[in-house]
Each structure stands twice: as C-alpha cells, then as structure tokens.
C-alpha positions as CSV (number, residue, x, y, z in Angstrom):
1,X,0.0,0.0,0.0
2,X,2.7,2.4,1.0
3,X,4.7,1.5,-2.1
4,X,1.6,2.0,-4.3
5,X,1.1,5.5,-2.8
6,X,4.8,6.4,-3.3
7,X,4.6,5.1,-6.9
8,X,1.4,7.1,-7.6
9,X,2.9,10.3,-6.2
10,X,6.1,9.8,-8.3
11,X,4.0,9.3,-11.5
12,X,1.9,12.4,-10.8
13,X,5.1,14.4,-10.1
14,X,6.7,13.2,-13.3
15,X,3.6,13.9,-15.4
16,X,3.3,17.4,-13.8
17,X,6.9,18.1,-14.6
18,X,6.6,16.8,-18.2
19,X,3.4,18.8,-18.7
20,X,5.1,22.0,-17.5
21,X,7.9,21.9,-20.1
22,X,5.8,21.2,-23.2
23,X,3.5,24.1,-22.1
24,X,6.3,26.7,-22.4
25,X,7.7,25.0,-25.4
26,X,4.4,25.0,-27.2
27,X,4.1,28.7,-26.6
28,X,7.6,29.2,-28.0
29,X,6.7,27.1,-31.0
30,X,3.5,29.0,-31.5
31,X,5.4,32.3,-31.5
32,X,8.1,30.9,-33.8
33,X,5.6,29.6,-36.3
34,X,3.8,32.9,-36.2
35,X,7.0,34.8,-37.0
36,X,7.9,32.5,-39.9
37,X,4.5,32.5,-41.4
38,X,4.1,36.2,-41.0
39,X,7.4,36.9,-42.6
40,X,6.8,34.6,-45.6
41,X,3.4,36.1,-46.2
42,X,4.1,39.8,-45.7
43,X,7.8,40.7,-45.7
44,X,8.3,42.5,-49.1
45,X,11.9,41.4,-49.9
46,X,11.1,37.7,-49.1
47,X,9.9,36.7,-52.6
48,X,12.9,38.3,-54.3
49,X,15.3,36.5,-51.9
50,X,13.7,33.2,-52.6
51,X,13.8,33.9,-56.4
52,X,17.6,34.5,-56.1
53,X,18.2,30.9,-55.2
54,X,18.2,31.0,-51.4
55,X,15.1,28.9,-50.9
56,X,16.8,25.6,-50.0
57,X,19.2,27.4,-47.5
58,X,16.3,29.3,-46.0
59,X,14.2,26.2,-45.5
60,X,17.1,24.4,-43.8
61,X,17.7,27.3,-41.5
62,X,14.1,27.8,-40.4
63,X,13.5,24.0,-39.9
64,X,16.7,23.7,-37.8
65,X,15.7,26.6,-35.6
66,X,12.2,25.1,-35.2
67,X,13.7,21.8,-34.1
68,X,15.8,23.7,-31.5
69,X,12.7,25.3,-30.1
70,X,10.8,22.1,-30.1
71,X,13.5,20.3,-28.2
72,X,13.9,23.1,-25.7
73,X,17.4,24.0,-26.9
74,X,16.5,27.5,-27.8
75,X,13.9,29.9,-26.3
76,X,11.7,32.1,-28.6
77,X,14.0,35.1,-28.2
78,X,17.1,33.3,-29.4
79,X,15.2,31.5,-32.2
80,X,13.6,34.8,-33.4
81,X,16.9,36.6,-33.4
82,X,18.7,33.9,-35.3
83,X,15.8,33.7,-37.8
84,X,15.8,37.5,-38.4
85,X,19.6,37.7,-38.5
86,X,19.6,35.4,-41.6
87,X,17.8,38.3,-43.5
88,X,19.4,41.2,-41.6
89,X,23.0,40.2,-42.2
90,X,22.8,39.5,-45.9
91,X,19.9,41.2,-47.5
92,X,18.1,44.0,-45.7
93,X,18.4,45.8,-42.4
94,X,14.9,47.1,-42.1
95,X,14.0,43.7,-40.6
96,X,14.6,43.7,-36.8
97,X,13.7,42.1,-33.5
98,X,13.0,44.6,-30.7
99,X,15.1,43.2,-27.9
100,X,18.3,44.3,-26.2
101,X,19.9,41.0,-27.2
102,X,19.3,41.7,-30.9
103,X,20.8,45.1,-30.5
104,X,23.9,43.7,-28.9
105,X,24.4,41.2,-31.7
106,X,23.9,43.8,-34.5
107,X,26.3,46.3,-32.8
108,X,29.1,43.8,-33.4
109,X,28.7,44.7,-37.1
110,X,29.8,48.3,-36.4
111,X,33.4,49.3,-36.9
112,X,35.5,49.5,-33.7
113,X,36.2,53.2,-34.4
114,X,32.4,53.9,-34.6
115,X,31.8,52.2,-31.3
116,X,34.4,54.3,-29.6
117,X,32.6,57.6,-30.3
118,X,32.1,59.1,-26.8
119,X,29.1,61.2,-27.5
120,X,27.0,60.5,-30.6
121,X,24.2,63.1,-30.7
122,X,24.4,64.9,-34.0
123,X,22.4,68.2,-34.1
124,X,21.0,70.1,-37.0
125,X,23.5,72.6,-38.3
126,X,23.5,75.0,-41.2
127,X,26.6,77.3,-41.3
128,X,29.6,78.4,-43.3
129,X,32.7,76.3,-42.9
130,X,35.0,78.6,-44.9
131,X,34.7,81.2,-47.6
132,X,33.5,78.8,-50.3
133,X,32.0,75.9,-48.3
134,X,28.6,75.5,-46.5
135,X,27.7,72.7,-44.1
136,X,24.2,71.3,-43.6
137,X,24.0,68.6,-41.0
138,X,20.7,66.7,-41.1
139,X,20.5,64.4,-38.1
140,X,17.1,63.0,-38.9
141,X,14.6,62.5,-41.8
142,X,11.6,62.8,-39.5
143,X,8.9,64.8,-41.4
144,X,9.3,67.5,-38.8
145,X,12.7,68.3,-40.5
146,X,11.2,68.9,-43.9
147,X,10.9,72.7,-43.4
148,X,14.2,72.9,-41.7
149,X,16.1,71.1,-44.5
150,X,14.4,73.4,-47.1
151,X,15.3,76.5,-45.1
152,X,18.9,75.3,-44.6
153,X,19.2,74.9,-48.4
154,X,18.0,78.4,-49.0
155,X,20.5,79.7,-46.5
156,X,23.2,78.0,-48.6
157,X,21.9,79.6,-51.8
158,X,21.9,83.0,-50.2
159,X,25.5,82.6,-49.0
160,X,28.6,83.2,-51.1
161,X,29.5,79.6,-50.9
162,X,29.8,77.4,-54.0
163,X,30.4,74.0,-52.4
164,X,28.0,72.2,-50.1
165,X,28.6,69.5,-47.5
166,X,25.6,67.5,-46.5
167,X,26.4,65.6,-43.3
168,X,24.2,62.5,-42.8
169,X,26.2,60.8,-40.0
170,X,23.9,59.4,-37.4
171,X,20.8,60.0,-39.5
172,X,18.8,56.7,-39.2
173,X,16.0,57.8,-41.6
174,X,12.4,58.8,-41.7
175,X,10.7,60.4,-44.7
176,X,12.3,60.9,-48.2
177,X,10.4,64.1,-48.5
178,X,13.1,66.0,-46.6
179,X,15.3,65.8,-49.7
180,X,13.0,67.3,-52.4
181,X,15.0,70.5,-52.8
182,X,18.2,68.6,-52.8
183,X,17.1,66.1,-55.5
184,X,16.5,69.0,-57.8
185,X,19.8,70.7,-57.1
186,X,22.0,67.7,-57.3
187,X,20.6,66.2,-60.5
188,X,23.0,65.9,-63.5
189,X,22.0,63.1,-65.8
190,X,19.4,60.3,-66.3
191,X,19.9,56.9,-64.9
192,X,18.0,53.6,-64.7
193,X,14.4,53.9,-63.3
194,X,13.6,52.6,-59.9
195,X,10.2,51.1,-59.1
196,X,8.9,50.9,-55.5
197,X,6.7,47.8,-55.0
198,X,4.2,47.2,-52.1
199,X,3.6,43.6,-51.2
200,X,-0.1,43.3,-51.5
201,X,-1.3,41.5,-48.4
202,X,-4.2,42.4,-46.0
203,X,-1.8,43.0,-43.1
204,X,0.4,45.4,-45.2
205,X,-2.6,47.3,-46.5
206,X,-4.0,47.7,-43.0
207,X,-0.7,49.3,-42.1
208,X,-0.8,51.6,-45.1
209,X,-4.4,52.5,-44.6
210,X,-3.9,53.4,-40.9
211,X,-0.6,55.3,-41.2
212,X,-1.1,57.4,-44.3
213,X,-4.0,59.7,-44.9
214,X,-3.5,61.4,-48.2
215,X,-5.9,60.9,-51.1
216,X,-3.5,59.2,-53.4
217,X,-2.7,56.6,-50.7
218,X,-6.4,55.9,-50.2
219,X,-6.8,55.4,-53.9
220,X,-3.7,53.1,-53.9
221,X,-5.0,51.0,-51.1
222,X,-8.4,50.6,-52.8
223,X,-6.6,49.6,-56.0
224,X,-4.6,46.9,-54.1
225,X,-7.8,45.6,-52.4
226,X,-9.3,44.8,-55.8
227,X,-6.1,43.5,-57.3
228,X,-5.0,39.8,-57.3
229,X,-1.3,40.7,-57.9
230,X,1.2,39.8,-55.1
231,X,2.9,43.2,-55.7
232,X,1.5,46.5,-56.7
233,X,3.6,49.4,-58.0
234,X,3.5,52.3,-55.5
235,X,5.4,54.7,-57.7
236,X,8.3,54.9,-60.1
237,X,11.3,57.2,-60.0
238,X,11.9,57.6,-63.7
239,X,15.4,57.3,-65.0
240,X,15.1,60.6,-66.8
241,X,13.6,63.1,-64.3
242,X,13.1,65.7,-67.1
243,X,15.4,68.1,-65.4
244,X,18.3,70.2,-66.6
245,X,21.6,69.9,-64.7
246,X,21.5,72.4,-61.9
247,X,24.1,75.1,-61.5
248,X,23.1,75.9,-57.9
249,X,26.0,73.8,-56.5
250,X,29.5,73.7,-57.8
251,X,30.6,70.6,-55.9
252,X,28.9,68.6,-53.1
253,X,29.9,66.1,-50.5
254,X,27.7,63.6,-48.7
255,X,29.2,62.5,-45.4
256,X,28.1,59.0,-44.3
257,X,28.7,56.4,-41.6
258,X,27.3,53.1,-40.4
259,X,24.3,54.9,-38.8
260,X,23.3,56.6,-42.1
261,X,20.2,54.5,-42.8
262,X,16.9,54.2,-44.7
263,X,15.6,57.6,-45.9
264,X,19.1,59.1,-45.3
265,X,20.4,56.5,-47.7
266,X,17.9,57.6,-50.2
267,X,19.9,60.8,-50.8
268,X,23.1,58.9,-50.9
269,X,21.6,56.5,-53.5
270,X,20.3,59.4,-55.5
271,X,23.6,61.1,-55.9
272,X,25.2,57.8,-56.8
273,X,22.8,57.4,-59.7
274,X,22.0,60.9,-60.9
275,X,24.8,63.3,-59.9
276,X,28.4,63.9,-61.1
277,X,29.1,66.9,-58.8
278,X,28.3,65.1,-55.6
279,X,30.6,62.5,-54.1
280,X,30.0,60.3,-51.1
281,X,32.7,60.5,-48.3
282,X,33.2,58.2,-45.4
283,X,35.2,55.2,-44.1
284,X,32.7,52.3,-44.5
285,X,29.3,51.6,-46.0
286,X,25.9,53.1,-45.0
287,X,23.6,50.9,-42.8
288,X,22.0,48.8,-45.6
289,X,18.3,49.6,-45.4
290,X,18.2,51.4,-48.7
291,X,16.2,49.0,-51.0
292,X,13.1,48.4,-48.8
293,X,10.9,50.6,-46.7
294,X,7.6,51.6,-45.2
295,X,8.1,49.4,-42.1
296,X,5.3,47.8,-40.1
297,X,5.6,46.6,-36.5
298,X,3.9,43.6,-34.9
299,X,4.3,41.6,-31.7
300,X,4.5,37.8,-31.3
301,X,1.4,36.5,-29.6
302,X,2.8,34.9,-26.4
303,X,6.2,36.5,-25.7
304,X,5.1,39.9,-27.0
305,X,8.5,40.3,-28.7
306,X,8.4,43.1,-31.2
307,X,9.1,42.5,-34.9
308,X,9.7,45.1,-37.6
309,X,9.7,44.4,-41.3
310,X,9.4,46.2,-44.6
311,X,6.2,46.4,-46.6
312,X,7.9,47.7,-49.8
313,X,10.8,46.7,-51.9
314,X,12.5,48.4,-54.8
315,X,13.4,47.1,-58.2
316,X,17.1,47.7,-57.3
317,X,16.7,45.0,-54.7
318,X,15.8,42.5,-57.4
319,X,19.0,43.5,-59.4
320,X,21.3,43.2,-56.4
321,X,23.4,40.0,-56.3
322,X,24.3,40.5,-52.6
323,X,27.8,39.3,-53.2
324,X,29.3,42.2,-51.2
325,X,28.5,44.0,-47.9
326,X,25.1,45.7,-47.5
327,X,24.8,49.5,-47.7
328,X,26.3,52.1,-50.0
329,X,30.0,52.4,-50.2
330,X,31.7,55.8,-50.1
331,X,33.3,57.2,-53.3
332,X,36.1,58.8,-51.3
333,X,37.6,57.3,-48.2
334,X,38.4,59.9,-45.5
335,X,41.9,59.1,-44.1
336,X,40.9,60.1,-40.6
337,X,39.5,58.2,-37.6
338,X,35.9,58.9,-36.5
339,X,35.6,62.0,-34.3
340,X,35.5,61.2,-30.6
341,X,32.4,63.3,-30.3
342,X,29.7,64.0,-32.9
343,X,27.3,66.8,-31.8
344,X,26.9,70.2,-33.5
345,X,30.6,70.9,-34.0
346,X,32.5,71.3,-37.2
347,X,34.8,68.4,-36.7
348,X,37.9,67.1,-38.5
349,X,35.9,65.2,-41.2
350,X,34.1,68.4,-42.2
351,X,37.3,70.4,-42.4
352,X,39.1,67.7,-44.4
353,X,36.2,67.4,-46.9
354,X,36.0,71.1,-47.3
355,X,39.6,71.2,-48.4
356,X,39.1,68.2,-50.7
357,X,36.2,69.9,-52.4
358,X,38.5,72.8,-53.3
359,X,40.9,70.4,-55.0
C-alpha cells in the first residue's frame, strides 16, 4: 500500500513536470511559427530573396531553428533573433527584433572606431565652414525636419559659398520628403528607373491605410484591395527626371557612416545614380536599409517580442546580387578616424572634406 502511494505520487510528479515543459515549449513554437508564417506572407523582400536561389538554404535554416525550439534547446527570443539575422546580415536591415539581445548582436557589425565615439548626438547645423563651403548637417529625416532642411538649403543659396557638405552621419532615416529641394539641385543626368513595390497583403494594406491619410494613398489601397497581384507598384522614380543639370551647387559632398540609414540612404543612392558633382565621403558603407521601406511593427502573440519588417521593396533589390556588404560604399575614403564626439561641431571630417572639395 505504502509502495503504491509512493509510486502514484512519483508518477503524478513526473507527469506534472513533463506537462510544464511542453507548455512553455508549445508557446515558443506558436510564436516561432507565427513569426515564420508572417514573414513569408508579408515581408516585401522575401519573394525576391527566394527567387535569387536561397530557398533551400532558407528552409534548412528555419527548420533547424524550429527543431531547436521544439527540443527546448532555444527559447523564442534566441530563435527569433537567429531567424531574423539570416535576413538582416545578408539582404536587408529594415527587418529587426526589438530586444536588447538583438541590438547587442547587431552592434558587433559596427566598426571599432564607430563604437568608440564618446558622444553620438548629431544636431541640426546650417553654417559656413570657410569662404566657399557651406555645411548642412541633417540628423534625422523625420517629417518635422522637412521645413528645416528646405530653409537650410535656401541659407546656402543666399551665402557666397559654391560648395556644399551634407552631413548624414547618425541619420537613421524617416521620410524621403526632406530631400525634395536637394534632389532638384544635385541632378546631373538620367539613370535607370527605380520602381517601388508594395507587397499586396491584407496585413500590409492595413498598415498603409492606418498610417497614411493622403488621397493618393487611399486610392492606392483601394486599387490593391481589388487586385490579385502579389505586388502593386507604389510609384516609379523615372530614369530621366526631365530636369536640366542644376548650377546651384559647384561641388557637393555627402558624409556617411554606419548609422546613415533608410531615408538618409535615399539621398546617398540618388547622388550615386544621378549626380556627377556630388561624391560620397566616409570610411565604411551606410547601414543597408536602402532598398526596402515603409516598415510595419507587430508583436509575437505569447512572448510579446516586437518584430519590424518592410512592406515595400525596390526594383534595385531584385537586381542586387548581394555578393558584397550591405549598404552604399563611399566614393572617397576619409583618411581620418571617427571623431571622438559628434554633436553640433565642425569636426575634423568636415574640415578635411571642405579642403578636398576645393581640390
């Protein structure tokens, strides 16, 4: 009798312990499957990546991670980070997991010099560097900066300066609209058109419908809702913008670093394609979020881990072979270390570039 009671208690204890583990694992599996399914159905660059021949490698990666979660070898945070890093490291840096662990991993991609910056808080600056060079430092592409960037450009035009430095270090993006005046002034020649595609899914359209209020967006969403196409063209930046080369700027320099991202990279990409007078200066590439955009943010159902992904992808992404590092490389390497502080000062980079523009 005593033995039977002990045996029964042991069985109950064992069953309770076994039940507790699968419960947490099942929630992790549910989150992982949600992340994978959501990415495959909504992430705009996903289709292009698979078409480029990465499907077998991708399936092996996602199945291996799922097995680790199922066996309790990885929790949902680790599995989600490893899954997203597969895209982030090689194709597109608009895709992210919102955890401190993810940020620590991605910070290892930064250059040692960049990490050593003591104070990294660039401020908006519009001022004369020397008798022929004007500096405009744009620390953000938030829509609230649209008027400021336009006003700063007119300050340059009213000055006696012929050369312009546009400092984009630390600018992690926002809206491309901040560059409208600059596109017109830096245009020199036609280039290949670039098409911006929206992945046409209910989740993505819900994001567009709720975030953007202009009439053309409403019409676009309605067109997508009646379309059976997987991708709908949002707009096309034509190769020939129909502009004459501008004479407002003699020479221009675009300063970049690893933190130049997204909408800030839009200006960098523009001068690479359309401008002869503007050159890109830096040490390493920009961030690498320049061929996708219009990000949406969701959370996993159980862990509530945040997940960001792009709803749009450009035709340039389809043409990229991804054989090299992400981001846009500088035309001219600055032979100086990063400044120890980056705030509102005219630092060594600005002075060096100002002299180089004269040459």
